[in-house]
C-alpha positions as CSV (number, residue, x, y, z in Angstrom):
1,X,-75.4,88.6,-3.8
2,X,-78.2,90.3,-1.1
3,X,-80.3,88.0,-0.2
4,X,-81.9,87.3,2.9
5,X,-80.0,84.4,5.5
6,X,-82.9,81.9,4.7
7,X,-83.1,82.0,0.8
8,X,-79.3,81.5,1.7
9,X,-79.6,78.9,3.4
10,X,-82.3,77.0,1.0
11,X,-79.9,77.4,-1.6
12,X,-77.0,75.9,-0.1
13,X,-79.5,72.6,1.0
14,X,-80.3,72.5,-2.7
15,X,-76.8,71.6,-3.2
16,X,-76.6,75.6,-4.6
17,X,-72.7,76.6,-4.5
18,X,-71.9,80.1,-3.5
19,X,-68.1,80.9,-4.3
20,X,-68.3,84.3,-2.7
21,X,-65.9,86.7,-3.6
22,X,-64.5,85.3,-6.5
23,X,-65.4,86.6,-10.3
24,X,-65.7,84.3,-13.1
25,X,-62.4,84.7,-15.5
26,X,-63.4,82.3,-18.1
27,X,-65.2,79.4,-19.2
28,X,-62.4,77.0,-20.1
29,X,-63.6,73.0,-21.6
30,X,-66.9,72.2,-21.2
31,X,-68.0,71.3,-17.5
32,X,-65.0,73.8,-16.2
33,X,-64.7,77.6,-15.2
34,X,-62.2,80.0,-13.0
35,X,-62.7,82.1,-11.1
36,X,-60.6,84.5,-9.3
37,X,-60.5,84.9,-5.1
38,X,-61.2,89.0,-4.9
39,X,-60.8,90.5,-1.3
40,X,-62.2,93.5,0.2
41,X,-60.0,97.0,0.2
42,X,-60.6,99.1,3.0
43,X,-63.6,100.5,1.2
44,X,-65.6,97.9,1.3
45,X,-65.4,96.8,-2.3
46,X,-63.8,93.9,-4.1
47,X,-60.9,94.0,-5.5
48,X,-58.7,90.4,-7.6
49,X,-55.9,88.7,-5.6
50,X,-54.6,86.7,-8.6
51,X,-55.7,83.3,-6.9
52,X,-57.3,81.3,-9.2
53,X,-59.6,78.2,-8.6
54,X,-60.6,76.1,-11.5
55,X,-64.3,74.7,-10.6
56,X,-66.4,71.9,-12.1
57,X,-70.1,72.4,-13.2
58,X,-72.8,71.1,-14.6
59,X,-74.9,74.3,-14.4
60,X,-74.1,78.1,-14.5
61,X,-76.1,81.3,-12.7
62,X,-74.8,84.3,-13.6
63,X,-76.5,86.9,-11.3
64,X,-74.6,90.1,-12.5
65,X,-76.9,93.2,-11.6
66,X,-78.0,95.7,-13.8
67,X,-74.3,96.7,-15.0
68,X,-73.5,93.7,-17.5
69,X,-70.2,92.5,-17.8
70,X,-70.6,90.4,-21.2
71,X,-66.3,90.0,-21.4
72,X,-67.5,86.7,-20.4
73,X,-68.9,85.6,-23.8
74,X,-66.7,87.1,-25.9
75,X,-65.2,83.6,-27.6
76,X,-68.2,82.2,-27.4
77,X,-69.4,81.7,-31.3
78,X,-72.7,82.6,-33.3
79,X,-74.0,84.6,-30.0
80,X,-75.2,88.2,-31.0
81,X,-74.5,91.4,-28.9
82,X,-76.3,94.5,-30.0
83,X,-76.2,97.7,-27.5
84,X,-74.5,95.7,-24.8
85,X,-77.0,93.1,-24.3
86,X,-76.7,89.4,-25.8
87,X,-79.7,88.6,-27.9
88,X,-82.0,85.7,-27.3
89,X,-85.1,83.9,-28.6
90,X,-88.6,83.4,-27.5
91,X,-87.1,80.7,-26.0
92,X,-85.0,82.7,-24.5
93,X,-81.8,80.7,-26.0
94,X,-78.5,82.7,-27.4
95,X,-77.3,82.1,-30.9
96,X,-75.2,79.1,-29.5
97,X,-77.3,75.7,-28.7
98,X,-77.7,75.2,-25.4
99,X,-76.8,78.5,-24.4
100,X,-79.5,80.7,-22.3
101,X,-79.5,84.1,-20.8
102,X,-82.8,86.5,-20.0
103,X,-82.7,89.4,-16.6
104,X,-80.5,92.8,-17.2
105,X,-78.2,90.4,-19.9
106,X,-81.3,90.7,-22.2
107,X,-83.2,93.3,-23.9
108,X,-85.9,94.6,-21.7
109,X,-87.0,96.9,-18.7
110,X,-84.6,96.0,-16.0
111,X,-86.1,94.9,-12.9
112,X,-87.0,92.1,-10.5
113,X,-89.8,91.4,-12.2
114,X,-88.7,90.7,-15.5
115,X,-85.5,89.0,-14.2
116,X,-87.9,86.5,-12.4
117,X,-90.3,85.9,-14.8
118,X,-86.8,85.5,-17.2
119,X,-85.7,83.0,-14.9
120,X,-88.7,80.8,-14.9
121,X,-89.2,80.9,-18.7
122,X,-85.8,80.1,-18.9
123,X,-86.5,77.3,-16.7
124,X,-89.0,75.7,-18.8
125,X,-87.5,75.8,-21.7
126,X,-83.6,74.6,-20.8
127,X,-86.2,71.6,-19.1
128,X,-87.9,70.8,-22.5
129,X,-84.5,71.7,-24.3
130,X,-82.6,68.6,-22.3
131,X,-85.5,66.5,-22.5
132,X,-85.8,66.9,-25.7
133,X,-89.7,67.8,-25.9
134,X,-91.5,71.0,-26.0
135,X,-92.4,73.0,-23.3
136,X,-95.9,74.3,-23.1
137,X,-97.4,77.7,-22.6
138,X,-97.9,79.1,-19.2
139,X,-101.0,80.1,-18.3
140,X,-100.9,84.1,-17.6
141,X,-101.9,85.1,-14.0
142,X,-104.9,87.7,-13.7
143,X,-102.8,91.0,-12.3
144,X,-102.5,91.2,-7.9
145,X,-104.5,93.7,-6.2
146,X,-103.0,95.5,-3.5
147,X,-105.0,94.0,-0.8
148,X,-104.0,90.5,-2.0
149,X,-99.6,91.1,-1.8
150,X,-97.9,89.5,1.3
151,X,-95.3,91.5,1.6
152,X,-93.9,90.1,4.8
153,X,-90.6,90.7,5.2
154,X,-91.9,94.4,5.0
155,X,-94.5,94.1,8.2
156,X,-94.4,95.8,11.3
157,X,-95.4,92.4,12.6
158,X,-93.1,90.0,15.1
159,X,-91.4,88.1,12.2
160,X,-92.7,84.3,11.5
161,X,-91.4,81.5,9.9
162,X,-92.2,80.6,6.4
163,X,-93.6,76.7,5.8
164,X,-90.8,74.8,3.5
165,X,-90.9,71.9,2.1
166,X,-88.2,69.2,2.9
167,X,-85.6,69.0,0.9
168,X,-86.6,65.7,-0.9
169,X,-90.5,66.6,-1.8
170,X,-88.3,70.1,-3.0
171,X,-86.3,68.1,-5.7
172,X,-89.4,66.0,-6.7
173,X,-91.6,69.2,-7.4
174,X,-88.3,71.1,-9.0
175,X,-88.9,68.2,-12.0
176,X,-92.1,69.5,-12.9
177,X,-93.0,72.7,-14.7
């Protein structure tokens, strides 16, 4: 998982469980999934070990990259896969109620920008679906001009620490869409 150290640290602070060198083998009963532990070979590529672990989860985010392995979804009823991607409605939900998909897994441009947009849109729809409400339309933003971009992690300037809300304030803000 390519990520900056601070991104991993912030995810951990928010209670995200990251299973390093693991791959999902199947989703068993509701709320559990089985992962296989992996080990790096002499070339640095992950290889299966035959060791499995069952985890409980109320949420699962698959960050699969551009080559999508849909075998995990083989037994999901009413899920439509066409041309190697999962078909979703305008709310990012698949044909199986409560199962949402986005990014490289659905028909779209395969870019980080589109995947982030799918995540934001899906989050609003997931929240509304769980709350039994109708999501509101997100306002469209103007295109950012080059001079308004802030690629702070590519700059030659000395590294600065970006301000972060404390964990309690982040959690209370996460319920507002």
